[in-house]
DSSP file (Angstrom, degrees, kcal/mol; ACC not computed):
  #  RESIDUE AA STRUCTURE BP1 BP2  ACC     N-H-->O    O-->H-N    N-H-->O    O-->H-N    TCO  KAPPA ALPHA  PHI   PSI    X-CA   Y-CA   Z-CA
    1    1 A M              0   0    0      0, 0.0     2,-0.4     0, 0.0    43,-0.0   0.000 360.0 360.0 360.0 132.4  158.4  107.7  122.4
    2    2 A L        -     0   0    0      2,-0.0     2,-0.3     3,-0.0    36,-0.0  -0.699 360.0-146.5 -87.0 135.0  156.1  110.7  123.3
    3    3 A H    >>  -     0   0    0     -2,-0.4     3,-1.6     1,-0.1     4,-1.1  -0.745  26.6-113.7 -93.3 149.7  152.6  110.8  122.0
    4    4 A A  G >4 S+     0   0    0     -2,-0.3     3,-0.5     1,-0.3    -1,-0.1   0.842 115.4  53.8 -55.9 -38.4  151.1  114.2  121.3
    5    5 A Q  G 34 S+     0   0    0      1,-0.2    -1,-0.3     3,-0.0    -3,-0.0   0.704 109.3  49.4 -71.5 -17.5  148.6  114.0  124.0
    6    6 A D  G <4 S+     0   0    0     -3,-1.6    33,-0.6    32,-0.1    34,-0.3   0.620  88.1 106.2 -92.6 -16.8  151.2  113.2  126.6
    7    7 A Q  E <<  -A   38   0A   0     -4,-1.1     2,-0.4    -3,-0.5    31,-0.2  -0.408  44.8-177.4 -73.2 140.4  153.6  116.0  125.6
    8    8 A T  E     -A   37   0A   0     29,-2.0    29,-1.4    -2,-0.1     2,-0.3  -0.989  10.4-150.6-133.2 141.1  153.9  119.1  127.8
    9    9 A S        -     0   0    0     -2,-0.4   145,-1.5    27,-0.1     2,-0.7  -0.813  20.3-119.0-111.9 154.7  156.0  122.2  127.2
   10   10 A I  E     -B  153   0B   0     -2,-0.3   143,-0.3   143,-0.2    23,-0.2  -0.840  29.6-178.1 -87.6 119.6  157.7  124.6  129.5
   11   11 A T  E     -     0   0B   0    141,-2.8     2,-0.3    -2,-0.7   142,-0.2   0.737  63.4  -2.0 -90.3 -27.6  156.0  127.9  128.7
   12   12 A S  E     -B  152   0B   0    140,-1.3   140,-2.6     2,-0.0     2,-0.4  -0.986  60.9-151.4-158.3 160.7  158.0  130.1  131.0
   13   13 A A  E     -B  151   0B   0     -2,-0.3     2,-0.5   138,-0.2    18,-0.2  -0.999   6.8-161.7-141.2 142.0  160.8  129.8  133.7
   14   14 A E  E     -B  150   0B   0    136,-1.9   136,-2.3    -2,-0.4     2,-0.6  -0.980  17.4-173.8-118.8 114.7  161.8  131.8  136.7
   15   15 A I  E     +BC 149  28B   0     13,-0.9    13,-2.2    -2,-0.5     2,-0.3  -0.943   9.5 167.8-119.1 119.9  165.4  131.0  137.7
   16   16 A T  E     -BC 148  27B   0    132,-2.5   132,-2.7    -2,-0.6     2,-0.3  -0.847  10.8-168.2-126.8 159.9  166.7  132.5  141.0
   17   17 A F  E     -BC 147  26B   0      9,-2.3     9,-2.3    -2,-0.3     2,-0.4  -0.975  13.5-149.6-147.1 157.8  169.8  131.9  143.1
   18   18 A R  E     -BC 146  25B   0    128,-1.9   128,-2.3    -2,-0.3     2,-1.1  -0.979  10.1-150.7-132.0 118.7  171.2  132.7  146.5
   19   19 A F  E >>> -BC 145  24B   0      5,-3.3     5,-1.8    -2,-0.4     4,-0.8  -0.793  23.6-158.3 -85.0 101.5  175.0  133.0  146.9
   20   20 A V  G >45S+     0   0    0    124,-1.6     3,-1.0    -2,-1.1    -1,-0.2   0.869  78.4  47.8 -58.7 -51.4  174.9  131.9  150.6
   21   21 A S  G 345S+     0   0    0    123,-0.4    -1,-0.2   121,-0.3   122,-0.1   0.750 120.1  39.2 -67.6 -20.6  178.1  133.2  152.1
   22   22 A K  G <45S-     0   0    0     -3,-0.8    -1,-0.3     2,-0.1    -2,-0.2   0.436 103.7-129.8-103.9  -2.2  177.5  136.7  150.7
   23   23 A N  T <<5 +     0   0    0     -3,-1.0     2,-0.5    -4,-0.8    -3,-0.2   0.894  54.6 153.4  53.0  43.4  173.7  136.6  151.3
   24   24 A V  E   < -C   19   0B   0     -5,-1.8    -5,-3.3     2,-0.0     2,-0.3  -0.906  29.4-162.4-110.5 127.6  173.2  137.7  147.7
   25   25 A D  E     +C   18   0B   0     -2,-0.5     2,-0.3    33,-0.3    -7,-0.2  -0.792  20.8 156.2-102.4 149.7  170.0  136.9  145.8
   26   26 A G  E     -C   17   0B   0     -9,-2.3    -9,-2.3    -2,-0.3     2,-0.3  -0.961  25.1-139.9-159.4 179.0  169.7  137.1  142.0
   27   27 A S  E     -CD  16  57B   0     30,-2.2    30,-2.2    -2,-0.3     2,-0.4  -0.971   2.5-151.1-146.1 160.4  168.0  135.9  139.0
   28   28 A L  E     +C   15   0B   0    -13,-2.2   -13,-0.9    -2,-0.3     2,-0.2  -0.967  20.0 175.7-128.1 145.2  168.7  134.8  135.4
   29   29 A S        +     0   0    0     23,-0.5    23,-1.5    -2,-0.4    26,-0.3  -0.659  46.5  84.9-135.6-167.6  166.3  135.2  132.4
   30   30 A G        -     0   0    0     -2,-0.2    -1,-0.1     1,-0.2     2,-0.1   0.789  62.5-176.3  75.0  28.6  166.2  134.6  128.7
   31   31 A F        -     0   0    0    -18,-0.2     2,-0.4    20,-0.1    20,-0.2  -0.346  10.2-170.2 -63.7 130.8  165.4  131.0  129.3
   32   32 A E  E     -E   50   0B   0     18,-2.7    18,-2.1    -2,-0.1     2,-0.4  -0.993   6.7-161.5-123.1 129.0  165.2  128.8  126.1
   33   33 A S  E     +E   49   0B   0     -2,-0.4    16,-0.3    16,-0.2    14,-0.0  -0.917  30.1 169.1-116.8 137.7  163.8  125.3  126.4
   34   34 A K        +     0   0    0     14,-3.3    15,-0.2    -2,-0.4    -1,-0.1  -0.137  42.6 142.3-123.6  33.5  164.1  122.3  124.1
   35   35 A S        -     0   0    0     13,-0.4     2,-0.5   -25,-0.1    12,-0.2  -0.373  42.5-153.7 -75.4 152.9  162.6  120.0  126.7
   36   36 A E  B     -K   46   0C   0     10,-2.7    10,-2.7    -2,-0.1     2,-0.4  -0.941  22.1-169.9-125.7 104.5  160.3  117.2  125.9
   37   37 A L  E     -A    8   0A   0    -29,-1.4   -29,-2.0    -2,-0.5     2,-0.4  -0.796  22.1-177.4-106.3 140.5  158.1  116.5  129.0
   38   38 A N  E >   -A    7   0A   0     -2,-0.4     3,-1.0   -31,-0.2     6,-0.3  -0.854   5.4-174.6-129.9  93.4  155.7  113.7  129.6
   39   39 A L  T 3  S+     0   0    0    -33,-0.6     3,-0.5    -2,-0.4    -1,-0.1   0.680  83.6  56.4 -68.1 -17.9  154.1  114.4  133.0
   40   40 A T  T 3  S+     0   0    0    -34,-0.3    -1,-0.3     1,-0.3     2,-0.1   0.722 126.8  19.7 -83.6 -23.2  152.3  111.0  133.0
   41   41 A S  S X  S+     0   0    0     -3,-1.0     3,-2.5   -35,-0.2    -1,-0.3  -0.588  75.3 176.1-144.5  74.2  155.6  109.2  132.7
   42   42 A I  G >  S+     0   0    0     -3,-0.5     3,-2.0     1,-0.3    -4,-0.2   0.790  74.6  67.2 -56.2 -31.7  158.2  111.7  133.8
   43   43 A T  G 3  S+     0   0    0      1,-0.3    -1,-0.3    -4,-0.1    45,-0.3   0.690  95.5  59.3 -68.0 -12.5  161.1  109.3  133.4
   44   44 A N  G <  S+     0   0    0     -3,-2.5    -1,-0.3    -6,-0.3    -2,-0.2   0.134  91.9  98.7 -95.2  19.4  160.4  109.4  129.6
   45   45 A S    <   -     0   0    0     -3,-2.0     2,-0.4    -7,-0.1    -8,-0.2  -0.478  60.7-146.5-100.3 173.0  161.0  113.1  129.5
   46   46 A K  B     -K   36   0C   0    -10,-2.7   -10,-2.7    -2,-0.2     2,-0.6  -0.982   4.4-156.7-140.5 128.5  164.1  115.2  128.5
   47   47 A F        +     0   0    0     -2,-0.4    38,-3.1   -12,-0.2     2,-0.3  -0.914  25.6 156.1-105.9 125.9  165.1  118.5  130.1
   48   48 A K  E     + F   0  84B   0     -2,-0.6   -14,-3.3    36,-0.2   -13,-0.4  -0.954  13.8 122.3-150.0 128.3  167.2  120.7  127.9
   49   49 A G  E     -EF  33  83B   0     34,-2.3    34,-2.4    -2,-0.3     2,-0.3  -0.990  32.2-147.1-172.0 174.3  167.6  124.5  128.1
   50   50 A S  E     -EF  32  82B   0    -18,-2.1   -18,-2.7    -2,-0.3     2,-0.3  -0.983   5.4-148.4-153.1 159.6  169.8  127.5  128.6
   51   51 A V  E     - F   0  81B   0     30,-2.3    30,-2.2    -2,-0.3     2,-0.5  -0.912  28.9-110.0-127.4 155.9  169.8  131.0  130.0
   52   52 A N  E >   - F   0  80B   0    -23,-1.5     3,-1.7    -2,-0.3   -23,-0.5  -0.781  15.1-149.4 -89.9 124.2  171.7  134.1  128.9
   53   53 A V  G >  S+     0   0    0     26,-2.7     3,-2.3    -2,-0.5    -1,-0.2   0.865  94.5  69.9 -56.7 -37.5  174.5  135.2  131.3
   54   54 A E  G 3  S+     0   0    0     25,-0.5    -1,-0.3     1,-0.3    14,-0.1   0.686  89.8  63.5 -55.4 -18.0  173.9  138.8  130.3
   55   55 A T  G <  S+     0   0    0     -3,-1.7    -1,-0.3   -26,-0.3    -2,-0.2   0.407  70.2 133.5 -89.6   3.2  170.5  138.7  132.1
   56   56 A I    <   -     0   0    0     -3,-2.3     2,-0.4   -28,-0.1   -28,-0.2  -0.323  32.3-176.9 -60.5 131.2  172.0  138.2  135.6
   57   57 A K  B     +D   27   0B   0    -30,-2.2   -30,-2.2     1,-0.1     4,-0.1  -0.996  23.3 161.8-131.8 127.6  170.4  140.5  138.1
   58   58 A T        -     0   0    0     -2,-0.4   -33,-0.3   -32,-0.2    -1,-0.1   0.267  66.0 -99.1-126.8   8.0  171.4  140.8  141.8
   59   59 A G  S    S+     0   0    0      1,-0.1     2,-0.4   -35,-0.1   -33,-0.1   0.539 103.5  89.4  86.9   2.9  169.8  144.2  142.6
   60   60 A N     >  -     0   0    0      1,-0.1     4,-2.7     2,-0.0    -2,-0.2  -0.924  60.5-161.0-139.5 108.0  173.2  146.0  142.2
   61   61 A F  H  > S+     0   0    0     -2,-0.4     4,-2.3     1,-0.2     5,-0.2   0.887  92.9  48.7 -58.5 -42.9  174.1  147.2  138.8
   62   62 A L  H  > S+     0   0    0      2,-0.2     4,-2.3     1,-0.2    -1,-0.2   0.925 112.1  48.7 -69.2 -40.9  177.9  147.5  139.5
   63   63 A R  H  > S+     0   0    0      2,-0.2     4,-2.8     1,-0.2    -2,-0.2   0.930 111.2  51.1 -57.9 -46.5  178.0  143.9  141.0
   64   64 A D  H  X S+     0   0    0     -4,-2.7     4,-1.8     1,-0.2    -2,-0.2   0.916 109.1  50.3 -60.1 -42.9  176.1  142.6  137.9
   65   65 A W  H  X S+     0   0    0     -4,-2.3     4,-0.8     1,-0.2    -1,-0.2   0.918 112.0  47.6 -60.0 -44.6  178.6  144.3  135.6
   66   66 A H  H >< S+     0   0    0     -4,-2.3     3,-0.8     1,-0.2     6,-0.4   0.904 109.0  54.2 -63.2 -41.6  181.5  142.7  137.5
   67   67 A L  H 3< S+     0   0    0     -4,-2.8     6,-2.7     1,-0.2     7,-0.4   0.841 106.5  51.7 -63.4 -33.4  179.9  139.3  137.5
   68   68 A K  H 3< S+     0   0    0     -4,-1.8     7,-2.6    -5,-0.2     8,-0.5   0.701  95.4  98.4 -74.1 -19.3  179.5  139.4  133.7
   69   69 A G  S X<>S-     0   0    0     -4,-0.8     5,-2.6    -3,-0.8     3,-1.4  -0.052  93.9 -94.9 -71.3 172.7  183.2  140.2  133.3
   70   70 A S  T 3 5S+     0   0    0      1,-0.3    -1,-0.1     3,-0.2    -3,-0.1   0.732 118.0  62.8 -63.9 -24.8  186.0  137.9  132.5
   71   71 A K  T 3 5S+     0   0    0     -5,-0.2    64,-0.3    63,-0.0    -1,-0.3   0.806 121.0  14.4 -69.0 -27.1  187.0  137.2  136.1
   72   72 A Y  T < 5S-     0   0    0     -3,-1.4    -4,-0.2    -6,-0.4    -5,-0.1   0.546 139.7  -7.2-115.6-102.2  183.6  135.7  136.9
   73   73 A F  T   5S-     0   0    0     -6,-2.7    -5,-0.2    -7,-0.1    -3,-0.2   0.739  72.2-150.0 -77.4 -22.6  181.1  134.5  134.4
   74   74 A N    >>< -     0   0    0     -5,-2.6     4,-2.6    -7,-0.4     3,-0.6   0.959  16.6-174.5  51.4  62.7  182.9  135.9  131.3
   75   75 A S  T 34 S+     0   0    0     -7,-2.6   -21,-0.2     1,-0.2   -22,-0.1   0.755  74.9  63.4 -61.2 -28.1  179.7  136.5  129.3
   76   76 A D  T 34 S+     0   0    0     -8,-0.5    -1,-0.2     1,-0.2    -2,-0.1   0.924 117.3  26.0 -64.6 -42.4  181.6  137.6  126.2
   77   77 A D  T <4 S+     0   0    0     -3,-0.6    -2,-0.2     1,-0.2    -1,-0.2   0.763 135.9  33.5 -89.7 -27.3  183.2  134.1  125.8
   78   78 A Y     <  +     0   0    0     -4,-2.6    26,-0.2    -5,-0.1    -1,-0.2  -0.633  66.4 164.5-130.2  71.9  180.5  132.1  127.5
   79   79 A P        +     0   0    0      0, 0.0   -26,-2.7     0, 0.0   -25,-0.5   0.660  59.9  50.8 -71.2 -15.1  177.1  133.8  126.9
   80   80 A K  E     -F   52   0B   0    -28,-0.2     2,-0.5   -27,-0.1    24,-0.4  -0.915  59.0-151.9-127.6 151.7  175.0  130.9  128.0
   81   81 A I  E     -F   51   0B   0    -30,-2.2   -30,-2.3    -2,-0.3     2,-0.3  -0.985  32.8-171.4-112.1 126.4  174.5  128.6  130.9
   82   82 A S  E     -FG  50 102B   0     20,-2.1    20,-3.2    -2,-0.5     2,-0.3  -0.869  17.1-168.6-127.4 157.5  173.0  125.3  129.7
   83   83 A F  E     -FG  49 101B   0    -34,-2.4   -34,-2.3    -2,-0.3     2,-0.3  -0.995   3.8-179.7-139.3 139.9  171.6  122.1  131.1
   84   84 A E  E     -FG  48 100B   0     16,-1.4    16,-2.7    -2,-0.3   -36,-0.2  -0.977  26.8-125.6-141.0 128.9  170.7  118.7  129.5
   85   85 A S  E     + G   0  99B   0    -38,-3.1    14,-0.3    -2,-0.3     3,-0.1  -0.386  25.0 176.1 -76.1 148.8  169.3  115.8  131.4
   86   86 A T  E    S+     0   0B   0     12,-3.6     2,-0.3     1,-0.4    13,-0.2   0.561  72.8  16.8-117.7 -21.7  170.8  112.4  131.3
   87   87 A K  E     - G   0  98B   0     11,-2.2    11,-3.1     2,-0.0     2,-0.4  -0.977  56.2-168.5-154.7 136.5  168.6  110.6  133.9
   88   88 A I  E     - G   0  97B   0     -2,-0.3     2,-0.4   -45,-0.3     9,-0.2  -0.997  13.1-179.9-129.0 130.6  165.1  111.2  135.4
   89   89 A V  E     - G   0  96B   0      7,-2.4     7,-2.9    -2,-0.4     2,-0.1  -0.981  28.5-117.0-129.2 142.6  163.8  109.2  138.4
   90   90 A D  E     - G   0  95B   0     -2,-0.4     5,-0.3     5,-0.2     2,-0.3  -0.455  32.9-169.1 -70.5 145.2  160.6  109.4  140.4
   91   91 A T        -     0   0    0      3,-2.5     3,-0.4    -2,-0.1    -1,-0.0  -0.810  38.7 -96.4-126.7 171.8  161.0  110.2  144.0
   92   92 A T  S    S+     0   0    0     -2,-0.3    -1,-0.1     1,-0.2    -2,-0.0   0.872 123.4  27.9 -57.0 -39.7  158.5  110.1  146.9
   93   93 A N  S    S-     0   0    0     21,-0.1    23,-0.5    22,-0.0    -1,-0.2   0.453 137.0 -46.7-104.2  -1.8  157.6  113.8  146.6
   94   94 A G  E    S- H   0 115B   0     -3,-0.4    -3,-2.5    21,-0.2     2,-0.3  -0.686  80.4 -58.5 173.9-120.1  158.2  114.4  142.9
   95   95 A F  E     -GH  90 114B   0     19,-1.9    19,-3.3    -5,-0.3     2,-0.4  -0.983  30.6-131.9-157.7 160.8  161.2  113.5  140.6
   96   96 A S  E     -GH  89 113B   0     -7,-2.9    -7,-2.4    -2,-0.3     2,-0.5  -0.967  13.4-159.2-123.0 132.9  164.9  114.0  140.3
   97   97 A V  E     -GH  88 112B   0     15,-3.1    15,-3.0    -2,-0.4     2,-0.4  -0.942   5.6-169.8-114.5 120.0  166.7  115.1  137.2
   98   98 A T  E     +GH  87 111B   0    -11,-3.1   -12,-3.6    -2,-0.5   -11,-2.2  -0.900  28.3 128.3-106.2 139.3  170.4  114.4  136.8
   99   99 A G  E     -GH  85 110B   0     11,-2.4    11,-2.4    -2,-0.4     2,-0.6  -0.931  56.5 -67.2-166.3-170.4  172.2  116.1  133.9
  100  100 A T  E     -GH  84 109B   0    -16,-2.7   -16,-1.4    -2,-0.3     2,-0.5  -0.863  34.9-163.6-102.7 118.6  175.1  118.1  132.6
  101  101 A L  E     -GH  83 108B   0      7,-3.1     7,-2.3    -2,-0.6     2,-0.6  -0.899   5.8-161.5 -99.6 127.4  175.3  121.7  133.6
  102  102 A T  E     +GH  82 107B   0    -20,-3.2   -20,-2.1    -2,-0.5     2,-0.4  -0.947  18.5 163.9-114.9 120.5  177.7  123.8  131.5
  103  103 A L  E >   - H   0 106B   0      3,-2.7     3,-1.8    -2,-0.6   -22,-0.1  -0.993  68.0 -10.8-139.6 123.9  178.8  127.1  133.0
  104  104 A K  T 3  S-     0   0    0     -2,-0.4    -1,-0.1   -24,-0.4     3,-0.1   0.848 129.2 -53.2  53.0  40.0  181.8  129.1  131.8
  105  105 A G  T 3  S+     0   0    0      1,-0.2     2,-0.5   -28,-0.0    -1,-0.3   0.445 115.1 113.3  82.2   0.3  183.0  126.3  129.6
  106  106 A T  E <   -H  103   0B   0     -3,-1.8    -3,-2.7    26,-0.2     2,-0.5  -0.911  49.9-159.5-111.0 131.7  183.0  123.7  132.4
  107  107 A S  E     +H  102   0B   0     -2,-0.5     2,-0.3    -5,-0.2    -5,-0.2  -0.942  18.8 163.7-112.5 126.2  180.5  120.8  132.2
  108  108 A K  E     -H  101   0B   0     -7,-2.3    -7,-3.1    -2,-0.5     2,-0.2  -0.979  40.2-104.9-140.9 154.9  179.6  118.9  135.4
  109  109 A S  E     +H  100   0B   0     -2,-0.3     2,-0.3    -9,-0.2    -9,-0.2  -0.533  44.0 171.9 -75.8 141.9  176.9  116.4  136.4
  110  110 A I  E     -H   99   0B   0    -11,-2.4   -11,-2.4    -2,-0.2     2,-0.4  -0.986  23.6-139.2-148.2 150.8  174.3  118.0  138.7
  111  111 A T  E     -H   98   0B   0     -2,-0.3     2,-0.5   -13,-0.2    15,-0.3  -0.963  10.7-163.7-118.6 136.3  171.0  116.8  140.2
  112  112 A I  E     -H   97   0B   0    -15,-3.0   -15,-3.1    -2,-0.4     2,-0.5  -0.969  11.4-146.2-116.9 127.6  167.9  118.9  140.5
  113  113 A N  E     -HI  96 124B   0     11,-2.3    11,-1.9    -2,-0.5     2,-0.3  -0.829  20.4-162.5 -96.5 127.0  165.0  117.8  142.7
  114  114 A F  E     -HI  95 123B   0    -19,-3.3   -19,-1.9    -2,-0.5     2,-0.4  -0.829  14.3-167.2-114.0 145.7  161.5  118.8  141.5
  115  115 A L  E     -HI  94 122B   0      7,-2.4     7,-2.9    -2,-0.3     2,-0.5  -0.940  23.6-127.5-119.2 150.2  158.1  119.0  143.0
  116  116 A R  E     + I   0 121B   0    -23,-0.5     2,-0.4    -2,-0.4     5,-0.2  -0.858  26.8 175.5 -97.2 130.7  154.9  119.4  141.1
  117  117 A K  E >   - I   0 120B   0      3,-3.1     3,-2.1    -2,-0.5     2,-0.1  -0.861  61.3 -67.2-136.9  98.6  152.6  122.3  142.1
  118  118 A Q  T 3  S-     0   0    0     -2,-0.4    -1,-0.1     1,-0.3    37,-0.0  -0.360 119.7 -11.4  50.9-120.4  149.6  122.6  139.8
  119  119 A S  T 3  S+     0   0    0     37,-0.1    34,-3.1    -2,-0.1     2,-0.4   0.190 124.4  89.9 -91.2  18.6  150.9  123.6  136.4
  120  120 A K  E <   -IJ 117 152B   0     -3,-2.1    -3,-3.1    32,-0.2     2,-0.5  -0.893  59.6-154.3-117.9 145.4  154.4  124.4  137.8
  121  121 A L  E     -IJ 116 151B   0     30,-2.9    30,-2.9    -2,-0.4     2,-0.6  -0.979  15.9-162.2-112.2 123.1  157.5  122.3  138.4
  122  122 A V  E     -IJ 115 150B   0     -7,-2.9    -7,-2.4    -2,-0.5     2,-0.3  -0.923  12.1-177.7-110.8 116.2  159.6  123.7  141.2
  123  123 A G  E     -IJ 114 149B   0     26,-3.1    26,-2.8    -2,-0.6     2,-0.3  -0.856   8.2-172.1-114.5 149.8  163.2  122.5  141.2
  124  124 A T  E     +IJ 113 148B   0    -11,-1.9   -11,-2.3    -2,-0.3     2,-0.3  -0.989   9.9 163.2-137.0 146.8  166.1  123.1  143.6
  125  125 A T  E     - J   0 147B   0     22,-1.8    22,-3.0    -2,-0.3     2,-0.4  -0.974  25.3-136.9-152.3 160.7  169.8  122.3  143.5
  126  126 A T  E     + J   0 146B   0    -15,-0.3     2,-0.3    -2,-0.3   -15,-0.2  -0.977  27.1 165.6-123.5 139.9  173.0  123.3  145.2
  127  127 A L  E     - J   0 145B   0     18,-2.5    18,-3.3    -2,-0.4     2,-0.5  -0.916  34.2-123.2-141.7 169.0  176.3  124.0  143.4
  128  128 A F  E >   - J   0 144B   0     -2,-0.3     3,-1.8    16,-0.2     4,-0.4  -0.976  13.7-150.0-118.2 118.9  179.6  125.6  144.2
  129  129 A S  G > >S+     0   0    0     14,-2.4     5,-2.1    -2,-0.5     3,-1.5   0.794  94.9  65.3 -60.0 -29.2  180.6  128.3  141.7
  130  130 A S  G > 5S+     0   0    0      1,-0.3     3,-1.4    10,-0.3    -1,-0.3   0.763  89.6  66.9 -66.1 -22.8  184.3  127.6  142.2
  131  131 A D  G < 5S+     0   0    0     -3,-1.8    -1,-0.3     1,-0.3    -2,-0.2   0.723 104.4  45.7 -64.0 -20.6  183.7  124.2  140.5
  132  132 A Y  G < 5S-     0   0    0     -3,-1.5    -1,-0.3    -4,-0.4   -26,-0.2   0.102 128.7 -94.8-110.3  17.5  182.9  126.1  137.4
  133  133 A G  T < 5S+     0   0    0     -3,-1.4     2,-0.6     1,-0.1    -3,-0.2   0.710  92.8 118.7  77.7  20.0  185.9  128.5  137.6
  134  134 A I      < +     0   0    0     -5,-2.1     2,-1.0    -6,-0.1     3,-0.2  -0.799  38.0 176.2-118.9  87.1  183.9  131.3  139.3
  135  135 A S        +     0   0    0     -2,-0.6     3,-0.1   -64,-0.3     5,-0.1  -0.781  15.7 158.0 -99.5 100.4  185.7  131.7  142.7
  136  136 A I  S    S+     0   0    0     -2,-1.0     2,-0.3     3,-0.1    -1,-0.2   0.846  73.5  31.6 -86.0 -38.3  184.2  134.6  144.6
  137  137 A Q  S    S-     0   0    0     -3,-0.2     6,-0.1     2,-0.2    -1,-0.0  -0.758  82.5-122.8-112.3 165.1  185.5  133.3  148.0
  138  138 A K  S    S+     0   0    0     -2,-0.3     2,-0.3    -3,-0.1    -1,-0.1   0.914  92.5  67.3 -74.4 -43.5  188.7  131.4  148.6
  139  139 A E  S >  S-     0   0    0      1,-0.1     3,-0.9    -3,-0.0     4,-0.3  -0.607  78.9-136.0 -83.7 135.5  187.1  128.3  150.3
  140  140 A R  G >  S+     0   0    0     -2,-0.3     3,-2.4     1,-0.3   -10,-0.3   0.922 105.2  56.1 -55.7 -45.3  185.0  126.0  148.1
  141  141 A T  G >  S+     0   0    0      1,-0.3     3,-0.8     2,-0.1    -1,-0.3   0.804 101.0  58.3 -60.1 -26.7  182.3  125.8  150.8
  142  142 A D  G <  S+     0   0    0     -3,-0.9  -121,-0.3     1,-0.2    -1,-0.3   0.493  96.0  65.0 -81.4  -2.9  182.0  129.6  150.8
  143  143 A N  G <  S+     0   0    0     -3,-2.4   -14,-2.4    -4,-0.3     2,-0.3  -0.031  72.8 142.1-104.7  28.1  181.1  129.5  147.1
  144  144 A K  E <   - J   0 128B   0     -3,-0.8  -124,-1.6   -16,-0.2  -123,-0.4  -0.544  29.1-172.2 -74.9 131.7  177.8  127.6  147.7
  145  145 A V  E     -BJ  19 127B   0    -18,-3.3   -18,-2.5    -2,-0.3     2,-0.6  -0.994  12.8-153.6-127.6 126.5  174.9  128.7  145.5
  146  146 A V  E     -BJ  18 126B   0   -128,-2.3  -128,-1.9    -2,-0.4     2,-0.4  -0.898  17.8-162.1-100.9 124.6  171.3  127.5  146.0
  147  147 A V  E     -BJ  17 125B   0    -22,-3.0   -22,-1.8    -2,-0.6     2,-0.4  -0.901   7.8-166.8-112.4 134.7  169.4  127.6  142.7
  148  148 A T  E     -BJ  16 124B   0   -132,-2.7  -132,-2.5    -2,-0.4     2,-0.5  -0.982   2.2-169.0-120.9 130.5  165.6  127.5  142.3
  149  149 A L  E     -BJ  15 123B   0    -26,-2.8   -26,-3.1    -2,-0.4     2,-0.6  -0.974   3.8-169.9-118.9 128.3  163.9  126.9  139.0
  150  150 A I  E     -BJ  14 122B   0   -136,-2.3  -136,-1.9    -2,-0.5     2,-0.5  -0.923   9.0-170.6-118.8 105.1  160.1  127.4  138.6
  151  151 A F  E     -BJ  13 121B   0    -30,-2.9   -30,-2.9    -2,-0.6     2,-0.5  -0.842   9.8-154.0 -98.4 126.3  158.9  126.1  135.3
  152  152 A T  E     -BJ  12 120B   0   -140,-2.6  -141,-2.8    -2,-0.5  -140,-1.3  -0.840  18.1-162.1 -93.9 133.6  155.4  126.8  134.2
  153  153 A T  E     -B   10   0B   0    -34,-3.1  -143,-0.2    -2,-0.5   -34,-0.0  -0.673  31.6-119.6-111.5 167.5  154.0  124.2  131.8
  154  154 A N  S    S+     0   0    0   -145,-1.5     2,-0.5    -2,-0.2  -144,-0.1   0.273  82.1 111.5 -85.6  10.3  151.0  124.2  129.4
  155  155 A N              0   0    0   -146,-0.3    -2,-0.2   -36,-0.2  -147,-0.1  -0.730 360.0 360.0 -85.0 125.3  149.6  121.3  131.4
  156  156 A E              0   0    0     -2,-0.5   -37,-0.1   -37,-0.0    -1,-0.1   0.499 360.0 360.0 -81.9 360.0  146.4  122.3  133.3
């Protein structure tokens, strides 16, 4: 049970990604959080949030438009990418959050490793877009995406 003095909120998020084989960087915005964080006892926290697919930006308008289309992210039928934690464990340098990532109607377990940096939580994970029905390249290994999440909290 979280006590009011232990609760911390995510006040903003910066979500970026790198599609490794194509050397493409991008970002997603429109983050909505229903997380319940307890930074003094992180394992008693819950991470839950989503981003809007329509906000994808890669620095190329035409590529963004194609990515939002039915062949890739299909933002009309699947407007949000969501995550909900199922387990949080302390690690030597921070903590690790395992949960369910739902992308284009496919839900899979994923682990995000976080470090604490002042009032920010910096998380990284690797996924393969083809595991979620977004095959940009033929080989699974060529669909590798490195995701970085920077959460700003109201904790000083």
